[in-house]
C-alpha positions in Angstrom: 31.4 40.8 -56.2 28.3 42.6 -54.9 27.7 42.1 -51.2 24.9 43.4 -49.0 24.7 43.7 -45.2 22.7 40.9 -43.7 20.8 43.4 -41.5 19.5 45.2 -44.6 18.0 42.0 -46.0 16.6 41.1 -42.7 14.9 44.5 -42.3 13.5 44.3 -45.8 12.0 40.8 -45.2 10.5 41.6 -41.9 8.8 44.7 -43.2 7.6 43.0 -46.4 6.1 40.1 -44.5 4.7 42.1 -41.6 6.5 39.8 -39.2 5.9 41.9 -36.1 2.1 41.8 -36.4 1.7 38.1 -37.3 0.7 35.5 -34.8 2.3 32.0 -35.3 2.8 28.7 -33.6 4.5 28.9 -30.2 8.3 29.0 -30.7 8.0 29.2 -34.5 10.3 32.1 -34.6 10.0 34.4 -37.7 13.0 36.4 -38.7 16.8 35.9 -38.5 17.4 32.6 -36.8 21.1 32.1 -37.5 23.5 34.9 -38.4 26.7 34.8 -40.4 29.7 37.1 -40.6 27.5 39.9 -41.8 27.7 40.2 -45.6 25.6 38.4 -48.2 26.6 37.6 -51.7 24.2 34.9 -52.8 20.8 33.8 -51.6 19.4 30.3 -51.5 15.7 29.5 -50.9 14.4 26.2 -49.4 11.2 25.0 -47.9 12.9 23.5 -44.9 15.9 24.6 -42.7 17.1 21.0 -42.8 20.5 19.6 -43.0 20.0 18.6 -46.6 18.9 22.2 -47.6 21.9 23.7 -45.7 24.3 21.4 -47.5 22.7 22.2 -50.9 23.0 25.9 -50.1 26.7 25.4 -49.3 27.2 23.5 -52.6 25.8 26.3 -54.7 27.9 28.9 -52.9 25.0 30.7 -51.1 25.6 32.3 -47.7 22.0 33.3 -46.9 19.3 30.6 -46.8 15.7 31.8 -46.6 13.3 29.1 -45.5 9.6 28.5 -44.7 10.2 26.0 -42.0 13.0 27.2 -39.7 15.2 25.7 -37.1 13.0 26.3 -34.0 9.6 24.9 -33.3 9.2 23.4 -29.8 11.0 22.7 -26.6 14.8 23.2 -26.3 16.8 20.2 -27.6 20.5 19.3 -27.1 22.8 20.3 -29.9 23.9 16.8 -30.7 23.7 14.4 -33.7 21.7 15.9 -36.6 21.2 19.2 -34.8 24.9 19.6 -34.3 25.5 18.7 -38.0 23.1 21.5 -39.1 24.8 24.1 -36.9 28.3 22.9 -38.0 27.3 23.1 -41.7 26.0 26.6 -41.2 29.1 27.8 -39.4 31.5 26.0 -41.8 29.9 27.6 -44.8 29.1 31.0 -43.1 25.4 30.7 -43.9 22.7 32.7 -42.3 19.1 31.5 -42.0 16.0 33.7 -42.3 12.7 32.0 -41.6 9.1 33.0 -42.4 6.3 30.6 -41.5 2.7 31.9 -41.3 3.7 35.3 -42.6 4.7 33.6 -45.9 1.5 31.5 -46.0 -0.8 34.4 -45.4 0.8 37.1 -47.6 -1.6 38.2 -50.3 1.1 38.9 -52.9 4.0 36.5 -52.4 2.4 34.0 -50.0 2.0 30.3 -50.7 -1.8 30.3 -50.8 -2.2 33.4 -53.1 0.5 32.2 -55.4 -0.9 28.7 -55.6 -4.3 30.1 -56.5 -2.8 32.2 -59.3 -0.6 29.3 -60.5 -3.9 27.3 -61.0 -5.3 30.1 -63.0 -7.5 31.8 -60.4 -7.7 35.3 -59.0 -7.8 35.5 -55.2 -11.1 37.2 -54.2 -10.5 37.2 -50.4 -8.7 35.8 -47.5 -10.8 34.2 -44.7 -10.0 33.7 -41.1 -9.1 30.1 -41.6 -5.8 28.6 -40.6 -4.5 29.3 -37.1 -6.0 31.4 -34.3 -7.8 33.7 -36.6 -4.8 34.4 -38.9 -6.2 35.2 -42.3 -4.3 32.5 -44.1 -6.8 30.8 -46.5 -6.9 32.1 -50.1 -10.5 32.1 -51.2 -11.6 31.7 -54.9 -15.1 32.5 -56.1 -14.7 31.4 -59.7 -17.0 28.5 -60.5 -15.2 25.6 -62.2 -16.0 22.0 -63.0 -14.5 19.5 -60.5 -12.8 17.5 -63.2 -11.2 20.6 -64.7 -9.9 21.6 -61.3 -8.5 18.1 -60.7 -6.8 18.1 -64.1 -5.1 21.4 -63.3 -3.9 20.0 -59.9 -2.7 16.8 -61.5 -0.5 18.8 -64.0 1.3 20.4 -61.0 1.4 17.8 -58.3 2.6 14.2 -58.7 1.2 13.0 -55.4 -2.4 14.3 -55.7 -5.0 12.5 -53.4 -8.6 13.3 -54.2 -11.6 13.0 -51.8 -14.6 14.1 -53.7 -17.8 14.3 -51.6 -18.8 17.8 -52.7 -20.5 19.2 -55.8 -19.3 18.4 -59.3 -19.4 22.2 -60.0 -17.1 24.0 -57.6 -18.5 27.4 -56.5 -16.2 28.4 -53.6 -12.7 27.1 -53.2 -10.3 27.5 -50.2 -6.5 27.0 -50.3 -4.3 26.4 -47.3 -0.8 25.1 -48.1 1.1 22.7 -46.0 -0.6 21.0 -43.1 -4.0 22.6 -43.6 -6.2 19.6 -43.1 -7.1 20.7 -39.6 -9.3 23.4 -41.1 -11.7 20.9 -42.8 -14.4 21.0 -40.1 -14.5 24.8 -40.2 -15.0 25.2 -44.0 -18.7 24.7 -44.2 -19.4 27.8 -42.0 -17.7 29.9 -44.8 -19.8 28.4 -47.6 -16.7 26.5 -49.0 -17.4 23.4 -51.0 -13.9 22.5 -52.2 -10.5 22.6 -50.4 -6.9 22.3 -51.6 -4.2 21.7 -49.1 -0.9 20.0 -48.7 -1.4 17.4 -45.9 -4.2 15.7 -44.0 -4.5 13.2 -41.2 -6.4 9.9 -41.5 -9.5 11.3 -39.9 -9.7 14.0 -42.5 -11.3 11.5 -44.9 -14.3 11.1 -42.5 -14.5 14.8 -42.0 -14.6 15.5 -45.7 -17.3 12.9 -46.2 -19.4 14.1 -43.2 -19.2 17.8 -44.3 -19.8 17.0 -48.0 -16.6 18.5 -49.3 -14.2 18.0 -52.2 -10.7 17.8 -50.7 -7.5 17.7 -52.8 -4.3 16.8 -50.9 -1.2 17.8 -52.9 1.8 17.4 -50.6 3.0 19.5 -47.8 6.4 20.2 -49.3 5.1 20.7 -52.9 2.5 23.3 -51.9 5.0 25.4 -50.0 7.7 26.0 -52.6 6.1 29.0 -54.4 6.2 31.5 -51.5 9.8 31.0 -50.6 10.8 31.1 -54.3 9.0 34.3 -54.7 10.6 35.9 -51.7 14.1 34.9 -52.8 13.4 36.2 -56.3 12.2 39.5 -54.9 15.3 39.8 -52.7 17.6 39.0 -55.6 16.0 41.9 -57.6 15.9 44.3 -54.7 19.6 43.8 -53.8 21.1 42.8 -57.1 22.1 39.5 -55.7 22.1 36.0 -57.4 19.5 33.7 -55.9 18.6 30.0 -56.4 15.9 27.6 -55.1 17.5 24.4 -53.6 15.1 21.5 -54.1 15.4 18.6 -51.8 14.1 15.1 -52.5 11.2 15.3 -50.0 8.2 13.4 -51.3 5.8 14.3 -48.6 
């Protein structure tokens, strides 16, 4: 069985994703979040570092779980109940967790936004300073397309598509921010964007889309953030000659 030192994989990921130079949400730690005994023989990828994902990784025999949403986000919390269950499952199965949040959204090759654009048949012409504190997270597409054609492409890929169409019937400039990108809606007009694809919006996003004259397509937070972590795991598998698998949860949101 081929095994690789955990620290080698961590070093590769951190350099590939430029973790040191990437600003992120407070306490959204990017990098190795949970270590194991030190050797990796199979990699699992998941959107979330959740108990379900950890259990699925254990079931497929993986001992490294690379995730987009890691274990740590806000204030310190007691290691009880579900938190305890997660840590126990990691230790019992000797699973390490590596997390990459905004670095994996913003990456122009294996990032969620760039990959989603390409998956829809577009080239990415630029990244704009849309997303979070000036992080260049939004993939920008300058390829005119009919609104109905765009919606058909989205409907083929996302089962929970929600459409808010207050912009032009002919899309000229499209922005993509995966996950919870709805907060960017009020900023889009300043960049000449008429159409926006994201994963999740708040209720007031409807009014914002209407008031700013935008087409907004909401495709699901989870669904829009699968591509990046799958690409990272695939790249790791090839770089280190290790088996890798995406573990899909039943998250419908």
